N, C-alpha and C positions, 0 to 999 in steps of 0.2 A: 555570502561569496562561497561556494561550493566547492569543498578542497577535494581532490581523489590521489591516487599513492603518488602520482609525481610533482606534486606540490609540497610533500610534506618529507622532508630532508634530516628530522631529527624527531628526539621523544618530545611530546604535548603532553605537557602535565596540565588538566580543565578541570576547576571546580564549576559544576552549573547548576543550577535548582533543580534542573530536570533533563534525563537522560530518555530520549526517545529512540526505540529500535525499530527501525523499516519506516520508509517513506512513503508507501503506498497511501490506501484511502485512510487507513486507521491514522497511522501515525504524523504524514504530512499536513495534517485536520488539528491534531494536536497540538505540534511545533509549532505552527501557525499562530494557535486561539491564543497559547501561552506564550507565546514572543510577543505577540501584540499588547499582552496587560501587564508585560513588563516584566515577564520570568524569565531567568539566564536557561536559555535550550542548547539542547546538545542533540541533534538529529543526526542516526548513526546508519547508514546503508553498506549492505554488502558490496548489492550488485556495480557495473560504472557508468556513468552519464552518456546520456545517447541525444542527438539530436538528428532533421531532417536530414543531416549528410552522412548519417549511420544508417540511416533505414534506404536498403536496396532493393526491395520487397519481393526475395529468396526468402520463404519458410524456412529452408533449411538454415541458413546464415544467419534468421533474425532470431529462430527455436534457439543455435546455439550460443548466440549472445544475450539474450536478454528474458528465457524463460530457462527456470529453475530446473538444472538435472536434463537442462535441454530439450523442454517439455515431455518425459515420460514421467513425473511426477502421477501414480495412480491409486488409490483404494482400492483396497484389494476385497476381492470378491467376486461372485460370478454372474455375470462375468466381471472383469477389472475396469475400475471408471475412471476415467482420465483427470487431474484433478490440473486445470488453468491455474502457474502460481509465476509470477512473474521474479525476477529478480534484475532489478535496473532501478536509477534513481527516479522514482516513480509505481515500484512497486507492478501490481501486476492490475493497477492503473492504465500504465503504459501499456500493455498487450490485450486488453481486453476490447470487446465491442464495441464498446460505449454504449451499452443499455442502460436504461436506470428507470428504475421503479421505487416506490415506497417501500415499506415494512409494511405487506400485511395486517390488521385488525386480528384476526387469528393465529397468525406468529406471536404478537406483543402478549395478546390475553393466556398463551402458555408458556411463553417467558416469568408471566404473574404466577400461573399455577404451579410451575415446574421448578422454577429456579428463585432465589432469594432478589426479588424485584419488588417486591414492594412500592406502592406508591407510583408505579409505571402505567403510563394507562398510552393507547392512541391517541389521542388526543394532546397528551405533553407536548408528544412527538413534534406536532406538526411544525409549530416554528423551529423548530428545528429543520426539518425538512425542507424548509421555502427558502429556509437559511444557507443552507447547503447546492439546491437547485438553482439559486439566484449568483451561488459563487463558483458553478460550474456549467455553467448559462446549460439549463435540462431546456430543452424547447422538445416540442415534435417532428420529427421530419417530413417533407411535402412527398407526395406521391411521385413527382417525376426526381429527388431523390433514391427513393427505394426502391425504383424501375418494374422492372418485369415479374418479377419473380412475386413482389407485393400482390400484385393484381392479378396471378393466378390464386393464390389464397384469396385475396379478399372475393373475391368473384366464386371459389367452390366453400368460401364460408357464408354468400349468400344464399347460394342453393341450398344449402344445409338451414337455414335458419338461423347463423348464428352471428354476432354482431364480433366484426371486426377493425381493428385501427392500427395506426401504428406505433410501437413503442417509441418509447420517450427516450433520449440522447444526449449525453451532456457532450455539446461541440459548439462553435459557431466559422459560419461558412464551408458545411460540410458539401462537399463535390462529388459524394457518392464514389470514391475512389475504389472501398469496397475492402482495404487491406487494414483496418484496423491493428486484428491481431497481430503486424510484423511490423508496427511502428506507425503513426499517420504522416503519410509522406506534406500535408498541407498545413500541419499546426490546429487542424480543426477540432482535435477533438481533447477536451477539458482537461485531460488526466493530471493528475495530482502533481507532473512535473513541472507541468505550463499552467496550476492555476495558483493552490496552493503551497509550494514549495517556493514560490521567486518571494510571495509574500511574508514566508517566512523567513527569508533568507535580511527582504528587506526590513525588516522589526528586527534583524540580530542574532537571528535563531545561528550557530554555529553547526554549517550542513559540512559532515564527512562521507565519501563515497569509496567504493571498495575496503571497505573496511568490514570485517565480518567481530561481529561480538563473539564470544568465546564460554566466559565465567560473568556470573556477576558477585561478584563479594567484598570487601572491604574498600577494592577499587573496580575498575572495572575493565577488563581489559580488552583491548581492540589490537588486532592483529591488521594490518596492512596490507592487502593483497595486488599483487604485481598487475598494473593494466592486459588484460590479453583479449583482444576484439574477440577472438576466434570465439575463445570459452568463457568468458564474464570474468576474468580476473579468480582463476579455480590455483592459483597458484601463491603457495604460502613462500615466504617469505622468513625461513626462523631468526635469522641473524639481523634483517631490519626492526627499528627500533619501537616498539608496542608504544599506541596510543594510551594513557590512562584517565578517559573522562571520570570523576565521582562524580555519580548523581546524586542527590537527597533524596529524590526520588526515580524511582523506573518506569517510564512506559513501557511493555509491550506492545509495539502496534502491529505486527505483520502474523502470518497468519499461524491456529491455532498448532499444530502437529509442531511448529520451530519453537513455539511458544515455550511450549509442553518440554522438549530436550534441552533449551539454553538453562530454563529453572532448576531438573532437572541434573544438569550438569553444574549446575551455581551450588546446589548445595553441598555444605561437607561434613553434614550428621546424617543425611538421610532426612531432616526432619526439617527442614530450610536453613536452618545456621544463621549467623548475623550481616552485614551488608543494607544497603540500601534498600529500602523498603521498594516493594511491585503495587502497581496500580494496575485493576484489573477492571476494563469498562464492562459495560454491565448491568450499572446498578444507578438506579435514576436522584437517589437523592446523597449519594457520598462517592466517593474513591473507595475500594477495597483495598486495603495495603494489608502488606504480612512481616 
């Protein structure tokens, strides 16, 4: 069961094996896999839970509801670059365009060369790619679904002598509504809120929406947020009881800038302090814990 703001009326004191922050492509997968292996998991999500009943296909409404900073998150530069970040159960997978491709081989080589990823290879990742693709039903869309725009691109590529083929998408029964970024009105997109999270729930994971992780220390203090459909729960409630799950291991499964900010807030002495260890994704042979 996914607990939302209105489901919580008193303090929650819970001890778990792993506390996963974020319910998108990283967090939901980790929560599901660990819960199915028998670990006691708490999955935390700052945003609200949305279903097709909430998707009105109006970009302004949907961005205010499901996008971090209402879609105005940018990377500074000339020009600034918009960064699409979701804030909902399912994370950014709920609002992305459902396109899927495997990590290119040259990128994996770069990870090995530049970062602490000894033992990692593209070939070793193939079984994991295949497992995820099966889990979220990654398929190549047919031309009738892709529409006229695809036909134009295909003809242009042929004139230039360039091979063109459809991108793969994680969908089931896609009808080509074309509103992936505002929430799939047909529930065809296999975002984590309809694929991984129900399985994590069925395996016994404790899932909390409308909860913002502010600090990880001896305990993980969470601040339930009043559910506001218009601004996606931006109203803090200082008088509301805080949830305090204690994770023996904390797995930050959300986007890197916010991962860093929470780690910074959690430091007591500027060097890291005490508290539950953090597991950083990316190592091939083991979790990297501090």
